[in-house]
Residue frames relative to the residue before (quaternion, step in Angstrom):
aa qw qx qy qz dx dy dz
X 1.0000 0.0000 0.0000 0.0000 0.00 0.00 0.00
X 0.1008 -0.8054 0.5840 0.0011 3.47 -0.99 0.91
X 0.0214 -0.7687 0.6381 0.0371 3.55 -1.24 0.55
X 0.2151 -0.7233 0.6377 0.1548 3.47 -1.06 0.89
X 0.1389 -0.8258 0.5466 0.0069 3.56 -0.36 1.28
X 0.0074 -0.7859 0.6182 -0.0117 3.45 -0.97 0.99
X 0.3746 -0.6829 0.5851 0.2257 3.48 -1.15 0.90
X 0.0382 -0.8434 0.5340 -0.0449 3.57 -0.61 1.15
X 0.4289 -0.6486 0.5569 0.2919 3.51 -1.30 0.41
X 0.7725 -0.1429 0.0661 0.6152 3.58 1.23 -0.52
X 0.0244 0.8097 -0.5858 0.0246 3.59 -1.11 0.51
X 0.0366 -0.8009 0.5976 -0.0031 3.54 -1.17 0.58
X 0.1877 -0.7430 0.6263 0.1432 3.53 -1.29 0.38
X 0.1121 -0.8059 0.5808 0.0222 3.49 -0.87 1.04
X 0.0612 -0.7748 0.6285 0.0290 3.69 -0.88 0.88
X 0.8537 -0.0579 0.0102 0.5174 3.59 -0.76 1.06
X 0.7505 -0.4444 0.1929 0.4495 3.57 0.98 0.96
X 0.6523 0.4651 -0.3013 0.5171 3.57 1.42 -0.08
X 0.4041 -0.6779 0.5593 0.2537 3.50 -1.00 0.94
X 0.1508 -0.8198 0.5511 0.0389 3.56 -0.62 1.12
X 0.7859 0.0689 -0.0235 0.6141 3.58 1.33 -0.25
X 0.0666 0.8105 -0.5727 0.1036 3.57 -0.92 0.94
X 0.0338 0.8007 -0.5979 0.0153 3.56 -0.76 0.82
X 0.4094 -0.6660 0.5418 0.3086 3.48 -1.36 0.32
X 0.7987 -0.1082 0.0804 0.5864 3.68 -0.67 -0.81
X 0.3990 0.6811 -0.5444 0.2838 3.53 -1.04 0.87
X 0.5974 -0.5578 0.4501 0.3595 3.39 -1.22 -0.81
X 0.2593 -0.7064 0.6400 0.1557 3.49 -1.23 0.81
X 0.0301 -0.7821 0.6222 0.0184 3.64 -0.74 0.92
X 0.1688 -0.7401 0.6491 0.0499 3.55 -0.71 1.25
X 0.1060 -0.8519 0.5126 -0.0174 3.56 -0.38 1.31
X 0.0680 -0.7825 0.6189 0.0005 3.46 -0.91 1.11
X 0.2392 -0.7688 0.5896 0.0640 3.51 -1.25 0.99
X 0.1525 -0.7598 0.6231 0.1062 3.51 -1.09 0.72
X 0.7741 -0.4590 0.2163 0.3786 3.50 -1.37 0.34
X 0.7742 0.3441 -0.2050 0.4901 3.62 0.99 -0.70
X 0.3456 0.7481 -0.4881 0.2876 3.63 1.10 0.46
X 0.1773 -0.7983 0.5703 0.0773 3.53 -1.00 0.59
X 0.6613 -0.4853 0.3949 0.4138 3.63 -1.34 0.04
X 0.5751 0.5553 -0.3647 0.4775 3.54 1.20 -0.63
X 0.6757 0.4590 -0.3198 0.4801 3.72 0.90 -0.77
X 0.6082 0.5175 -0.3755 0.4704 3.72 1.08 -0.41
X 0.6666 0.4630 -0.3464 0.4704 3.58 0.91 -0.62
X 0.6137 0.5191 -0.3516 0.4799 3.64 1.09 -0.58
X 0.6352 0.5381 -0.3080 0.4606 3.58 0.95 -0.89
X 0.6378 0.5099 -0.3109 0.4864 3.65 0.95 -0.99
X 0.6610 0.5088 -0.3215 0.4482 3.64 0.82 -0.89
X 0.6894 0.4880 -0.3029 0.4414 3.56 0.91 -0.95
X 0.6302 0.5372 -0.3105 0.4667 3.70 1.11 -0.84
X 0.7067 0.4755 -0.2562 0.4571 3.57 0.92 -1.00
X 0.7946 0.3379 -0.1378 0.4852 3.61 1.04 -0.71
X 0.4284 0.7015 -0.4728 0.3176 3.54 1.31 0.09
X 0.3211 -0.7914 0.4895 0.1760 3.55 -0.76 1.04
X 0.2009 0.7877 -0.5473 0.1991 3.47 0.16 1.32
X 0.6315 0.4879 -0.3666 0.4783 3.75 1.03 0.33
X 0.5480 -0.6659 0.4256 0.2739 3.37 -1.10 0.96
X 0.3845 -0.6555 0.6045 0.2389 3.50 -1.35 0.79
X 0.7547 -0.3425 0.2916 0.4776 3.66 -1.38 -0.26
X 0.7257 0.4183 -0.2860 0.4653 3.56 1.01 -0.56
X 0.5638 -0.6261 0.3818 0.3798 3.66 1.21 0.20
X 0.5047 0.5914 -0.4419 0.4475 3.62 1.21 0.54
X 0.4819 -0.6550 0.5066 0.2865 3.60 -1.04 0.79
X 0.2719 0.7729 -0.5312 0.2157 3.60 0.18 1.25
X 0.6820 0.5013 -0.2699 0.4590 3.50 1.21 -0.01
X 0.3162 -0.7812 0.5164 0.1518 3.57 -1.04 0.68
X 0.6428 -0.4838 0.3802 0.4563 3.63 -1.12 0.01
X 0.5673 0.5680 -0.3374 0.4917 3.54 1.26 -0.61
X 0.6864 0.5005 -0.2914 0.4398 3.59 0.84 -1.08
X 0.7610 0.3890 -0.1625 0.4931 3.56 1.06 -0.84
X 0.3835 -0.7475 0.4552 0.2950 3.65 1.31 -0.07
X 0.3055 0.7809 -0.4876 0.2429 3.55 1.05 0.87
X 0.5382 -0.6313 0.4580 0.3194 3.57 -1.23 0.25
X 0.1654 -0.7697 0.5996 0.1436 3.58 -1.29 0.29
X 0.2318 -0.7464 0.6180 0.0852 3.45 -1.26 0.89
X 0.0913 -0.7986 0.5943 0.0270 3.57 -0.45 1.18
X 0.0221 -0.7776 0.6269 -0.0434 3.48 -0.97 0.99
X 0.3847 -0.7156 0.5225 0.2588 3.57 -0.72 0.91
X 0.0757 -0.8157 0.5706 -0.0577 3.61 -0.89 0.94
X 0.1157 -0.8258 0.5462 0.0792 3.64 0.15 1.02
X 0.6062 0.5898 -0.3639 0.3902 3.55 1.09 -0.54
X 0.5021 0.6284 -0.4447 0.3940 3.65 1.19 -0.15
X 0.6875 0.3756 -0.2982 0.5452 3.63 1.23 -0.09
X 0.2894 0.7403 -0.5365 0.2834 3.59 1.04 0.65
X 0.1838 -0.7975 0.5615 0.1226 3.52 -0.81 0.79
X 0.1314 -0.8354 0.5334 -0.0181 3.60 -0.33 1.35
X 0.3841 0.7620 -0.4638 0.2379 3.64 1.09 0.18
X 0.7957 0.1512 -0.1125 0.5757 3.61 1.02 -0.51
X 0.8421 0.1651 -0.1606 0.4877 3.53 -1.06 0.81
X 0.6169 -0.5901 0.4032 0.3296 3.46 -1.33 -0.19
X 0.6592 0.4559 -0.2877 0.5242 3.59 1.34 -0.31
X 0.3756 -0.7188 0.5153 0.2770 3.66 -0.67 0.94
X 0.3286 -0.7070 0.5967 0.1900 3.46 -1.31 0.60
X 0.2440 -0.8204 0.5085 0.0936 3.56 -0.85 0.87
X 0.3143 0.7907 -0.4873 0.1961 3.57 1.24 0.33
X 0.6616 0.4852 -0.3532 0.4496 3.63 1.06 -0.41
X 0.5573 0.6201 -0.3869 0.3939 3.61 1.20 -0.20
X 0.3962 -0.7116 0.4954 0.3021 3.71 -0.66 0.75
X 0.6125 -0.5583 0.4423 0.3428 3.45 -1.28 0.56
X 0.6083 -0.6025 0.3309 0.3968 3.71 -0.85 0.62
X 0.6394 0.5361 -0.3389 0.4346 3.61 1.03 -0.73
X 0.6490 0.4634 -0.2990 0.5240 3.58 1.20 -0.45
X 0.7297 0.4740 -0.2442 0.4281 3.60 0.80 -0.99
X 0.6085 0.5955 -0.3790 0.3626 3.64 0.99 -0.76
X 0.7135 0.4451 -0.3096 0.4438 3.62 0.72 -0.85
X 0.6422 0.5025 -0.3474 0.4631 3.59 1.15 -0.44
X 0.6049 0.4981 -0.3608 0.5058 3.62 1.11 -0.49
X 0.6263 0.5154 -0.3298 0.4831 3.63 1.01 -0.71
X 0.6167 0.5252 -0.3418 0.4765 3.62 0.99 -0.66
X 0.5974 0.4909 -0.3730 0.5128 3.72 0.97 -0.59
X 0.6819 0.4874 -0.3225 0.4398 3.61 0.65 -0.87
X 0.6771 0.4764 -0.3021 0.4726 3.58 0.84 -0.96
X 0.6293 0.5258 -0.3288 0.4683 3.66 0.97 -0.85
X 0.6264 0.5316 -0.3173 0.4737 3.72 0.95 -0.81
X 0.6528 0.4888 -0.2993 0.4953 3.60 0.92 -0.97
X 0.6442 0.5487 -0.3156 0.4293 3.58 0.85 -0.93
X 0.6864 0.4297 -0.2465 0.5324 3.62 1.24 -0.62
X 0.6578 -0.5577 0.3054 0.4037 3.51 1.09 0.29
X 0.4954 0.6694 -0.4495 0.3231 3.68 1.07 0.07
X 0.3697 -0.6106 0.6495 0.2619 3.60 -1.28 0.53
X 0.0114 -0.8302 0.5554 -0.0455 3.51 -0.52 1.13
X 0.0951 -0.7300 0.6723 0.0778 3.59 -1.09 0.80
X 0.2001 -0.7840 0.5799 0.0954 3.54 -1.19 0.48
X 0.4799 -0.5814 0.5502 0.3592 3.35 -1.45 -0.03
X 0.4953 -0.6167 0.4885 0.3684 3.63 -1.14 -0.53
X 0.4204 -0.7217 0.4902 0.2491 3.51 -0.66 1.03
X 0.8488 0.1818 -0.1614 0.4695 3.57 -1.22 0.72
X 0.6159 0.4969 -0.3787 0.4800 3.64 1.06 0.69
X 0.5474 -0.5406 0.5333 0.3517 3.43 -1.41 0.20
X 0.0189 -0.8244 0.5656 -0.0053 3.64 -0.52 1.07
X 0.2730 -0.6914 0.6485 0.1638 3.45 -1.14 0.63
X 0.0727 -0.8064 0.5868 -0.0045 3.63 -0.50 1.19
X 0.0150 -0.8063 0.5913 -0.0033 3.57 -0.62 1.14
X 0.1178 0.8100 -0.5664 0.0960 3.58 -0.85 0.80
X 0.2577 -0.6897 0.6475 0.1966 3.50 -1.29 0.48
X 0.2930 -0.7637 0.5620 0.1230 3.54 -0.38 1.46
X 0.2635 -0.7831 0.5449 0.1430 3.58 -0.89 1.01
X 0.7101 0.4686 -0.2980 0.4329 3.65 -0.50 0.94
X 0.3645 0.4661 -0.2745 -0.7580 1.55 0.79 -2.41
X 0.2024 -0.7238 0.6522 0.0992 3.57 -1.20 0.77
X 0.2356 0.7609 -0.5895 0.1341 3.64 -0.59 0.89
X 0.0196 0.8046 -0.5892 0.0718 3.59 -0.71 1.14
X 0.3213 -0.7160 0.5866 0.1999 3.48 -1.31 0.70
X 0.1289 -0.7892 0.5970 0.0648 3.56 -0.72 1.07
X 0.0441 -0.7313 0.6799 0.0311 3.64 -1.08 0.76
X 0.0123 -0.7638 0.6446 0.0304 3.45 -1.15 0.81
């Protein structure tokens, strides 16, 4: 399981012209699932996203997490995180889990974040989404569990 995590000033997801998720300052997590991922990994990923120290403390050092600051999280499923670009010009997606397998695991990440106290917004599975964000820093990290 992978997540591309970005520290943001604001972010939103739009589907068919309707905003389906919007946050202020916080974290955007683009989440990808592969074939052998489990709910246990979903819980581990949620904990990592929520407690990742990517926000500045009073001294300007990245020592605080979204949990520490009470910030929001926007979770968006992203099968392309498992795109294989080693050969040719067209990514292969054979490492990405099928939607019927991936969706419950992404939902498990969302549920686990909420159980930890996070205010979570989401994209919409199996739709064309327009994700808009203002990356703060910029800070962008790839997490693998």
